Structures are given as C-alpha cells and as structure tokens.
KOLMAR-760885 format. One line per 3 residues: their letters; for each residue x, y, z of C-alpha. Coordinates in Angstrom, 2 decimals, always signed. Each point is the difference from the previous one (the first is absolute). Example, Ala and Ser with C-alpha at 12.3 -4.5 7.8 and 13.67 -1.06 7.14 Angstrom:
KOLMAR-760885
AS	+12.30/-4.50/+7.80 ~ +1.37/+3.44/-0.66
***
This chain:
KOLMAR-760885
MKT	+119.47/-46.57/+109.30 ~ +3.38/+1.70/+0.38 ~ +0.27/+2.40/+2.93
LDV	+2.56/+2.45/+1.38 ~ +1.08/+0.33/+3.64 ~ -0.06/+3.61/+1.14
IVH	+0.15/+1.96/+3.24 ~ -1.97/+3.07/+1.03 ~ +2.81/+2.54/-0.07
AIP	-2.04/+3.06/+0.99 ~ -3.56/+1.14/+0.67 ~ -0.16/+3.73/-0.83
PAG	-2.39/+2.15/+2.09 ~ -3.69/-0.25/-0.89 ~ -1.78/+2.76/-1.88
TTG	-2.46/+2.44/+1.49 ~ -2.87/-2.49/+0.18 ~ +2.04/-2.83/+1.55
TSR	-1.86/-2.65/-2.01 ~ +2.72/-0.41/-2.65 ~ +3.53/-1.17/+0.75
SHE	+3.07/-0.61/-2.13 ~ +2.33/-2.97/+0.39 ~ +3.51/-0.02/-1.43
LRA	+1.13/-3.51/-0.91 ~ +3.59/-1.09/-0.62 ~ +1.50/-3.36/-0.86
AAG	+0.89/-2.29/+2.86 ~ +3.59/-1.21/+0.44 ~ +1.34/+2.83/-2.15
SAL	-1.20/-1.51/-3.29 ~ -1.16/+2.20/-2.87 ~ -3.62/+0.73/-0.82
PPF	-1.10/-0.46/-3.63 ~ -0.50/+3.22/-1.98 ~ -3.58/+1.06/-0.76
EAG	-1.95/+2.20/-2.37 ~ -2.32/+2.88/+0.88 ~ -3.42/-1.37/+0.90
AHT	+1.31/-3.41/+1.12 ~ -1.48/-1.75/+3.02 ~ +1.07/-2.72/+2.40
DVH	-1.98/-2.64/+1.90 ~ +0.71/+0.28/+3.73 ~ -0.44/-3.19/+2.07
LGP	-1.51/+1.13/+3.30 ~ -1.01/-3.42/+1.33 ~ -1.44/-3.39/-1.06
SLV	-2.28/+0.65/-2.98 ~ +0.34/+3.74/+0.63 ~ +1.73/+1.46/-3.04
RPY	-0.61/+3.56/-1.09 ~ +1.31/+1.82/-3.10 ~ +1.42/+3.50/+0.46
TLC	+1.31/+2.43/-2.58 ~ +3.62/+1.06/+0.36 ~ -0.21/+3.76/+0.49
NSP	+3.65/+1.00/-0.06 ~ +2.04/+0.81/-3.09 ~ +1.39/-2.94/-2.03
QDN	+3.36/+1.80/+0.26 ~ +0.00/-0.54/+3.79 ~ +2.39/-2.94/+0.00
GRY	-0.21/-2.39/+2.92 ~ -3.41/+0.76/+1.44 ~ -3.74/-0.39/-0.59
LIR	-2.54/+2.39/+1.51 ~ -3.64/-0.99/+0.49 ~ -2.82/+1.97/+1.61
VRR	-2.94/-1.63/+1.78 ~ -3.24/+1.67/+1.01 ~ -1.56/-1.59/+3.07
DDA	-3.66/-1.06/-0.21 ~ -1.24/-0.94/+3.47 ~ -3.18/-1.48/-1.48
GRG	+1.88/-2.24/-2.43 ~ +0.93/-3.66/+0.24 ~ +3.48/+0.58/+1.40
GSR	+2.12/+0.46/-3.12 ~ +0.55/+3.71/+0.59 ~ +0.09/-0.24/+3.80
APH	+2.78/-2.61/+0.04 ~ +2.80/+2.30/-1.32 ~ -0.98/+2.74/+2.48
RDL	-0.21/-2.44/+2.89 ~ +2.74/-2.52/-0.72 ~ +2.74/+1.62/-2.06
TVG	+2.82/+1.55/+2.01 ~ +3.44/+1.24/-0.94 ~ +2.31/-2.98/-0.31
GRL	-2.84/-2.45/-0.65 ~ +0.31/-2.50/-2.84 ~ -2.42/-0.53/-2.86
RIS	-0.42/-2.06/-3.14 ~ -1.00/+1.84/-3.16 ~ -0.28/-0.85/-3.68
PPR	+2.36/+1.50/-2.59 ~ -1.47/+3.24/-1.42 ~ -2.31/-0.37/-2.97
ARG	-0.95/+2.52/-2.71 ~ -1.38/-0.33/-3.50 ~ +1.82/+3.01/-1.41
ASF	-3.19/+1.14/-1.75 ~ -0.83/+3.63/-0.69 ~ -2.55/+1.42/+2.44
VLH	-1.61/+3.08/+1.52 ~ -0.78/-0.01/+3.73 ~ -2.94/+2.07/+1.29
HYT	+0.15/+0.29/+3.79 ~ -3.23/+1.21/+1.68 ~ -0.14/+1.24/+3.60
SSA	-2.54/+1.79/+2.20 ~ +2.56/+2.71/+0.74 ~ +3.73/+0.59/-0.09
AEA	+0.11/-0.26/+3.81 ~ -1.40/-3.56/-0.08 ~ +2.22/-1.23/-2.83
PPL	+3.18/-2.06/+0.41 ~ +3.23/+2.00/-0.45 ~ -0.50/+1.33/-3.50
ERL	+3.55/+1.26/-0.39 ~ +1.05/-3.57/-0.78 ~ -2.35/-0.04/-2.99
RTS	+1.01/+3.47/-1.11 ~ +3.72/-0.81/+0.07 ~ -0.21/-3.63/-1.17
AFA	+1.13/-1.43/-3.33 ~ -3.61/+0.00/-1.16 ~ -0.96/+3.48/+1.21
ERT	-0.81/+1.11/-3.55 ~ -2.50/-2.86/-0.28 ~ -1.75/+0.77/+3.31
VIH	-3.02/+2.27/+0.44 ~ -1.18/+0.84/+3.54 ~ -3.62/+0.94/+0.69
HSD	-1.46/+1.48/+3.23 ~ -3.77/-0.11/+0.54 ~ +0.01/+3.01/+2.34
QGD	+1.39/+2.03/-2.91 ~ -2.89/-0.99/-2.26 ~ +1.98/-2.66/-1.83
SVR	-1.66/-3.39/+0.47 ~ -1.32/-2.78/-2.23 ~ -3.47/+1.52/+0.43
TGL	+1.10/+3.23/-1.67 ~ +1.55/-1.78/-2.96 ~ +2.13/-2.99/-0.88
PAE	+3.51/+0.19/-1.49 ~ +0.15/+0.37/-3.76 ~ +1.99/-3.25/-0.30
LLV	-2.94/-1.92/+1.46 ~ -2.48/+1.44/-2.48 ~ +1.97/-1.05/-3.09
PEA	-0.85/-3.68/-0.66 ~ +3.33/-1.20/-1.38 ~ -0.15/-3.75/-0.62
DTA	+3.52/-0.79/+1.20 ~ -0.21/+1.70/+3.41 ~ -1.23/-1.23/+3.38
VHV	-1.60/+1.92/+2.84 ~ +0.90/-1.03/+3.56 ~ -2.15/+1.51/+2.75
CGP	+0.57/-0.36/+3.74 ~ -1.93/+1.83/+2.68 ~ -3.04/+0.02/+2.27
DGF	-3.61/-0.76/-0.90 ~ -1.59/+2.95/-1.73 ~ +3.25/+0.97/-1.70
MPH	+0.54/-3.17/-2.00 ~ -3.56/-0.61/-1.27 ~ -0.16/+3.59/-1.23
VVT	+3.29/-0.29/-1.90 ~ -0.99/-3.36/-1.52 ~ -3.45/+1.30/-1.01
EAT	+1.41/+3.10/-1.67 ~ +2.71/-1.99/-1.76 ~ -2.65/-2.41/-1.31
VAD	-2.09/+2.93/-1.27 ~ +3.15/+1.18/-1.80 ~ +0.06/-3.35/-1.86
RHP	+2.74/-1.67/+2.03 ~ -0.36/-3.75/-0.46 ~ -0.69/-1.91/+3.28
GQL	+3.13/-2.05/-0.65 ~ +2.09/+3.19/+0.31 ~ -1.31/+0.86/+3.47
HTE	+1.78/-1.50/+3.00 ~ -1.03/+0.83/+3.56 ~ +1.48/-0.66/+3.42
RFA	-2.07/+0.75/+3.09 ~ +1.17/+0.91/+3.47 ~ -2.56/-2.53/+1.25
PAA	-2.18/-2.62/-1.75 ~ -3.53/+0.73/-1.16 ~ -2.94/-0.96/+2.17
PPT	-0.46/-3.78/+0.42 ~ -2.64/-1.80/-2.11 ~ -3.58/+0.56/+1.13
AGD	-2.65/-2.66/+0.46 ~ -0.96/-1.55/-3.31 ~ +3.50/+0.17/-1.46
EVA	+1.95/-3.16/-0.77 ~ +1.00/-2.00/+3.05 ~ +3.40/-1.60/+0.34
TGS	+0.13/-3.77/-0.59 ~ +2.76/-2.51/+0.56 ~ +2.34/-1.11/-2.78
TVR	+3.45/-1.51/-0.54 ~ +3.12/+1.77/-1.23 ~ +2.71/-2.13/-1.58
IAS	+3.64/+1.08/-0.32 ~ +1.22/-0.52/-3.57 ~ +3.65/-0.60/+0.96
TGI	-0.76/-2.76/+2.53 ~ -3.46/-1.28/-0.92 ~ -1.05/+0.31/+3.66
GHP	-3.56/+1.15/+0.63 ~ -1.19/+1.98/+3.03 ~ -3.69/+0.33/+0.94
VPA	-1.08/+3.60/+0.57 ~ -3.01/+0.16/+2.36 ~ -2.60/+2.72/-0.45
DRT	+1.21/+1.83/+3.10 ~ +3.70/+0.20/-0.98 ~ +1.88/+1.72/-2.80
TAD	+2.18/-1.71/-2.57 ~ +3.05/+1.88/+1.28 ~ -0.74/-1.03/+3.58
VLT	-0.16/-3.69/-0.97 ~ +3.16/+0.17/-2.12 ~ +2.12/+1.71/+2.65
AHG	-1.28/-2.46/+2.62 ~ +1.39/-2.81/-2.18 ~ +3.38/+1.70/-0.47
VEV	-0.62/+1.23/-3.55 ~ +1.92/+3.27/-0.48 ~ -2.22/+2.69/-1.52
ELS	+0.28/+3.76/-0.47 ~ -2.37/+1.88/+2.32 ~ -0.39/+3.62/+1.03
CEQ	-3.42/+1.54/+0.70 ~ -1.88/-3.36/+0.24 ~ -3.15/+1.88/-1.01
GIC	+0.13/-0.07/-3.79 ~ +0.94/+3.66/-0.39 ~ +3.76/+0.07/-0.63
GAC	+0.72/-2.43/-2.85 ~ +2.88/-1.79/+1.73 ~ -1.31/-3.57/-0.22
PTP	-1.56/-0.65/-3.46 ~ +0.92/-3.62/-0.78 ~ -0.16/-1.82/-3.38
VPD	-2.98/-2.33/-0.54 ~ +0.79/-2.63/-2.68 ~ -3.34/-1.76/+0.54
GEP	-3.30/+0.70/+1.75 ~ -2.17/+3.11/+0.31 ~ +0.73/+2.67/+2.64
DHR	-2.73/+1.79/+1.93 ~ +1.55/+3.49/-0.01 ~ -0.56/+2.04/+3.16
DEV	+2.94/+2.39/-0.20 ~ +0.00/+3.68/-0.94 ~ +3.21/+0.14/-2.01
QTP	-0.56/-2.01/-3.17 ~ -1.59/+1.75/-2.96 ~ -3.15/-1.38/-1.67
DER	+2.14/-1.37/-2.83 ~ +2.37/-1.71/+2.45 ~ -2.93/-1.54/+1.85
AAG	-1.55/-1.22/-3.24 ~ +3.27/-1.70/-0.98 ~ -0.26/-2.10/+3.17
DRI	+3.68/-0.92/-0.05 ~ +0.98/+1.65/+3.31 ~ -1.53/+0.04/+3.47
TIC	+0.55/+2.25/+2.99 ~ +0.42/-2.75/+2.56 ~ -0.45/+2.18/+3.08
CSR	-3.72/+0.45/-0.62 ~ -1.22/-1.60/-3.26 ~ -1.28/-3.55/-0.17
ART	-0.94/-2.69/-2.56 ~ -3.17/-0.45/-2.04 ~ +1.08/-3.50/-0.97
PEL	+0.52/-2.86/+2.51 ~ +3.74/+0.16/-0.63 ~ +2.42/+2.75/-0.93
LLG	+3.51/-0.64/-1.29 ~ +2.51/+2.61/+1.14 ~ +3.24/+0.76/-1.82
L	+2.17/-0.33/+3.08
***
C-alpha cells in the first residue's frame, strides 16, 4: 500500500475537556501533499499493526497541510492513546494518501452538550457546513426525541452509516428499520466490539488459509486469528481495529465458506460469502482460499 512520509508540524492547544487534540501534518523533506476533498480520511500508521483512519478536518483549500483530531479513550486498546502519548512536534509518521468517494451526503453530529463537543467552528466553517446538522441532547435534540428526516425516507440508492456508543446505535438502526430501510443499507461502526459469545455459541475450530497468489497454506489454530497467523508468516495485510468493527481488513474469498464474526458486513454481504474480515472471522470449511 502506498504511503506518504509526513512530520508533525504543530499540535494546537487542546480544547476545554483536554481529551481531544489536533495534529497538523506536513510533508517531510519539503515534498507536496496530495490534494483532498471534503470528507476525505487518511490512515495513520502508529506502530506495527496499529493503523487508524482519521478524517481530515481542515479545508481542502489549505495547501500543504493535513489536520486530524484525535479523542483519547483511556479504556481503549491503544489506538487513541498512541497519538496523545507518542506524537510530538517534529516527529515523523507514515500515512496513506487521502481517500474520498465524492458522494453526496448529510452529516448529523450528536453530542451531549456543546461544551463536550469537539471544536464545532471547524464544521460550521468547513466546505460541507451546509450539509452538517449539529444536535445537542441537553437542548432537547437527541435521537430519542426524533430522527432526522433523511433517515426516515427509505430511498433505495442511499446508505446510512452510524458510529457511536451502545444505546445510540441500536436505537438508530431499529428506527431506520421500522422506517423500511433495508438491512443492506445500514452500516455501523462501534467504538468497541459487542460482548463476546456466551456459552452455547459456536466455538472456534482450527482450519487452514491458503494464499491464492502463492498457493502456500497456513494452519490457523483455534486460539489464534487469521490475521495473526498471516502477519507472523510475513504476509502483508491491512489491519486497523483488529476487532471486526472498522472494516479495514475484508479480504476476498475465492473458495471456502467464512464464519463471519465481524460487525461491519451487512447481511447481504455475509450471505455472499466472498469476503472475510480476517482480524476476527474464521472458516466453516477445513480450508479457506484468500485472494491475497
């Protein structure tokens, strides 16, 4: 995967809560950074198998710099703590080129209160300000008091992407389903994975994954993940959350049947059985062929 070498040019002062921090990135060695579109994101390489995507929150007209903002979660697995702990002015990083689909969208941003929200002036003055709606629960504007009109109109060619804590996401998904949104239109991304399987659920069994480009097979024991085995054998794979909640590692499956254990693929995508989230999902068949 192509990456860019950047340096941390500046770390602006934290907001009032101190849990969110901005990082201004500029190209290393004086090279130019690729242009980007509003809503684009970049994958930031924070360590071995620690890659996190962040939205670029500055204006696309800001030539020569990228601005990301990271909220620290002390109870997380380290992805949000690493930028706060390790990134210093002058430090070097590898990032991916910015990516954006260029699709039309409306962003609904929900917060407990304005005081606890990230700096909202960036949203209000951004290139997509007219497509952004901000909601504050302490002002009586929450998903419990009513969902956005766009969500209640079941247009067949639109998708709904929901990210947030437990309680918020199930409510939005339930209400969207009641409004006749097809399950294949609903995409969720959790802050943390759902509870682990309880007793009586399917237990992991061993299998073999075979790399289509080389023909080499690697046994995957019941106590290890497919991604863990592949990286241990030097197979380069895309990883981020390593919990099946971000959608960074779906891998083509030309042959075999996946045992889906992720939370990002839709029911239709799971039924197709042609992709597997290798960080957590396994195989139902003794062997799984991966399109790597």
